DSSP file (Angstrom, degrees, kcal/mol; ACC not computed):
  #  RESIDUE AA STRUCTURE BP1 BP2  ACC     N-H-->O    O-->H-N    N-H-->O    O-->H-N    TCO  KAPPA ALPHA  PHI   PSI    X-CA   Y-CA   Z-CA
    1    1 A M              0   0    0      0, 0.0     2,-0.3     0, 0.0     0, 0.0   0.000 360.0 360.0 360.0 130.6   10.5  -18.7    0.7
    2    2 A S        -     0   0    0      1,-0.1     2,-0.5     0, 0.0     0, 0.0  -0.594 360.0-118.5 -86.1 146.6   10.2  -18.1   -3.0
    3    3 A E        -     0   0    0     -2,-0.3     2,-0.4     2,-0.0    -1,-0.1  -0.714  28.1-149.6 -84.8 125.8   10.9  -14.8   -4.5
    4    4 A Q        -     0   0    0     -2,-0.5     2,-0.6     2,-0.0    -1,-0.0  -0.757   3.3-144.6 -97.4 142.7    7.8  -13.3   -6.2
    5    5 A I        -     0   0    0     -2,-0.4    -2,-0.0     0, 0.0     0, 0.0  -0.926  17.8-145.6-104.1 119.2    8.0  -11.0   -9.2
    6    6 A S        -     0   0    0     -2,-0.6     3,-0.1     1,-0.1    -2,-0.0  -0.637  17.4-117.4 -86.7 142.7    5.3   -8.4   -9.1
    7    7 A P        -     0   0    0      0, 0.0    -1,-0.1     0, 0.0     7,-0.0  -0.317  45.3 -79.5 -70.9 159.1    3.8   -7.2  -12.4
    8    8 A P        -     0   0    0      0, 0.0     3,-0.1     0, 0.0     6,-0.0  -0.311  33.5-148.5 -57.7 141.5    4.2   -3.6  -13.5
    9    9 A R  S    S+     0   0    0     -3,-0.1     2,-0.3     1,-0.1     3,-0.1   0.606  76.1  18.3 -88.3 -13.0    1.8   -1.3  -11.7
   10   10 A S  S  > S-     0   0    0      1,-0.1     4,-1.8     0, 0.0     5,-0.1  -0.942  81.5-104.1-149.0 169.4    1.5    1.1  -14.6
   11   11 A V  H  > S+     0   0    0     -2,-0.3     4,-2.2     1,-0.2     5,-0.2   0.894 120.4  56.0 -62.8 -39.6    2.1    1.4  -18.3
   12   12 A D  H  > S+     0   0    0      1,-0.2     4,-2.5     2,-0.2    -1,-0.2   0.910 106.1  49.6 -60.6 -42.9    5.2    3.5  -17.5
   13   13 A E  H  > S+     0   0    0      1,-0.2     4,-2.6     2,-0.2    -1,-0.2   0.882 109.8  51.9 -63.4 -37.6    6.6    0.8  -15.3
   14   14 A A  H  X S+     0   0    0     -4,-1.8     4,-2.2     2,-0.2    -1,-0.2   0.899 110.3  48.3 -65.1 -40.5    6.0   -1.7  -18.1
   15   15 A I  H  X S+     0   0    0     -4,-2.2     4,-1.7     2,-0.2    -2,-0.2   0.925 112.4  48.2 -65.9 -45.1    7.8    0.5  -20.6
   16   16 A V  H  X S+     0   0    0     -4,-2.5     4,-0.7     1,-0.2    -2,-0.2   0.929 113.0  48.1 -61.2 -45.7   10.8    0.9  -18.3
   17   17 A A  H >< S+     0   0    0     -4,-2.6     3,-0.6     1,-0.2     4,-0.4   0.885 109.4  53.5 -62.5 -39.1   11.0   -2.8  -17.6
   18   18 A E  H 3< S+     0   0    0     -4,-2.2     3,-0.3     1,-0.2    -1,-0.2   0.856 117.2  36.4 -64.3 -35.4   10.8   -3.5  -21.3
   19   19 A H  H >< S+     0   0    0     -4,-1.7     3,-1.5     1,-0.2     6,-0.3   0.358  85.4 101.8-101.6   4.8   13.7   -1.2  -22.1
   20   20 A A  T << S+     0   0    0     -4,-0.7    -1,-0.2    -3,-0.6    -2,-0.1   0.828  85.4  47.5 -60.3 -32.6   15.8   -1.9  -19.0
   21   21 A G  T 3  S+     0   0    0     -4,-0.4     2,-0.4    -3,-0.3    -1,-0.3   0.508  85.7 110.2 -86.2  -4.0   18.1   -4.2  -21.0
   22   22 A D    X   -     0   0    0     -3,-1.5     3,-1.9     1,-0.2     4,-0.4  -0.592  66.1-143.6 -75.2 123.4   18.5   -1.8  -23.8
   23   23 A E  G >  S+     0   0    0     -2,-0.4     3,-1.1     1,-0.3     4,-0.2   0.764  98.3  65.7 -60.8 -25.0   22.1   -0.4  -23.9
   24   24 A R  G >  S+     0   0    0      1,-0.2     3,-1.3     2,-0.2     6,-0.3   0.749  86.7  71.3 -68.0 -21.9   20.7    3.0  -25.0
   25   25 A A  G <  S+     0   0    0     -3,-1.9    -1,-0.2    -6,-0.3    -2,-0.2   0.768  93.3  55.8 -65.0 -25.0   18.9    3.3  -21.6
   26   26 A A  G <  S+     0   0    0     -3,-1.1    -1,-0.3    -4,-0.4    -2,-0.2   0.561  97.7  70.1 -83.9  -8.9   22.3    3.9  -19.9
   27   27 A S    X   -     0   0    0     -3,-1.3     3,-2.3    -4,-0.2     4,-0.4  -0.891  62.6-163.4-116.9 104.0   23.2    6.8  -22.1
   28   28 A P  G >  S+     0   0    0      0, 0.0     3,-1.2     0, 0.0    -1,-0.1   0.767  87.9  69.1 -55.8 -25.9   21.2   10.0  -21.5
   29   29 A S  G 3  S+     0   0    0      1,-0.3    -5,-0.0     3,-0.0    -2,-0.0   0.711  99.5  49.2 -68.1 -16.8   22.4   11.4  -24.9
   30   30 A T  G <  S+     0   0    0     -3,-2.3    -1,-0.3    -6,-0.3     2,-0.1   0.476  86.9 110.2 -98.3  -3.6   20.2    8.8  -26.6
   31   31 A W    <   -     0   0    0     -3,-1.2     2,-0.4    -4,-0.4    -6,-0.0  -0.423  66.1-130.1 -71.6 146.7   17.1    9.5  -24.6
   32   32 A Q        +     0   0    0     -2,-0.1     3,-0.2     3,-0.0    -2,-0.1  -0.787  67.5   3.8 -95.8 141.0   14.2   11.1  -26.5
   33   33 A G  S    S-     0   0    0     -2,-0.4    -2,-0.0     1,-0.2     0, 0.0  -0.274 107.1 -53.6  83.8-171.3   12.5   14.2  -24.9
   34   34 A L        -     0   0    0     -2,-0.1    -1,-0.2     1,-0.0     5,-0.1   0.841  56.1-162.8 -75.5 -35.4   13.4   16.1  -21.8
   35   35 A N     >  +     0   0    0     -3,-0.2     4,-2.3     1,-0.1     5,-0.2   0.884  22.3 164.7  52.4  45.7   13.4   13.1  -19.5
   36   36 A L  H  > S+     0   0    0      1,-0.2     4,-2.4     2,-0.2     5,-0.2   0.884  73.6  51.5 -59.9 -39.9   13.2   15.2  -16.4
   37   37 A L  H  > S+     0   0    0      2,-0.2     4,-2.8     1,-0.2    -1,-0.2   0.913 108.1  52.2 -64.7 -41.7   12.2   12.2  -14.3
   38   38 A G  H  > S+     0   0    0      1,-0.2     4,-2.0     2,-0.2    -2,-0.2   0.920 112.1  45.0 -60.1 -44.8   15.1   10.2  -15.5
   39   39 A F  H  X S+     0   0    0     -4,-2.3     4,-2.1     2,-0.2    -1,-0.2   0.886 112.9  51.2 -67.8 -38.0   17.6   12.9  -14.6
   40   40 A A  H  X S+     0   0    0     -4,-2.4     4,-2.3    -5,-0.2    -2,-0.2   0.918 110.5  49.1 -64.3 -42.8   15.9   13.4  -11.2
   41   41 A L  H  X S+     0   0    0     -4,-2.8     4,-2.7     1,-0.2    -2,-0.2   0.885 109.9  51.2 -64.3 -38.7   16.1    9.7  -10.5
   42   42 A M  H  X S+     0   0    0     -4,-2.0     4,-2.4    -5,-0.2    -1,-0.2   0.896 109.9  50.4 -65.3 -39.1   19.8    9.6  -11.5
   43   43 A T  H  X S+     0   0    0     -4,-2.1     4,-2.2     2,-0.2    -2,-0.2   0.921 112.7  45.9 -63.9 -44.7   20.5   12.6   -9.2
   44   44 A V  H  X S+     0   0    0     -4,-2.3     4,-2.5     2,-0.2    -2,-0.2   0.919 112.1  51.2 -65.0 -43.8   18.7   10.8   -6.3
   45   45 A R  H  X S+     0   0    0     -4,-2.7     4,-2.3     1,-0.2    -2,-0.2   0.925 111.0  48.0 -59.4 -45.2   20.5    7.5   -7.0
   46   46 A D  H  X S+     0   0    0     -4,-2.4     4,-2.0     1,-0.2     6,-0.2   0.896 111.5  50.3 -63.5 -39.9   23.9    9.2   -7.0
   47   47 A A  H  X>S+     0   0    0     -4,-2.2     5,-1.3     1,-0.2     4,-1.3   0.894 111.3  48.6 -65.2 -39.7   23.1   11.1   -3.7
   48   48 A L  H  <5S+     0   0    0     -4,-2.5    -2,-0.2     1,-0.2    -1,-0.2   0.887 111.2  50.2 -66.6 -38.5   22.1    7.8   -2.1
   49   49 A E  H  <5S+     0   0    0     -4,-2.3    -2,-0.2     1,-0.2    -1,-0.2   0.864 117.2  39.3 -68.6 -35.6   25.2    6.0   -3.3
   50   50 A T  H  <5S-     0   0    0     -4,-2.0    -1,-0.2    -5,-0.2    -2,-0.2   0.589 106.6-124.5 -90.8 -11.1   27.5    8.8   -2.0
   51   51 A G  T  <5       0   0    0     -4,-1.3    -3,-0.2    -5,-0.2    -4,-0.1   0.680 360.0 360.0  77.4  17.4   25.6    9.4    1.2
   52   52 A S      <       0   0    0     -5,-1.3    -4,-0.2    -6,-0.2    -5,-0.1   0.442 360.0 360.0-101.7 360.0   25.1   13.1    0.5
């Protein structure tokens, strides 16, 4: 079975995908704006990884 790559479903997904390889994406101090969604996603990811 071949692995399919699905296209972005929204403009936001396209932007995230475009910048995923950018080293600045890993450092919240370089993010522009409040980035509430980014911080929420990081919190959820950490909780899932630790099982809490």
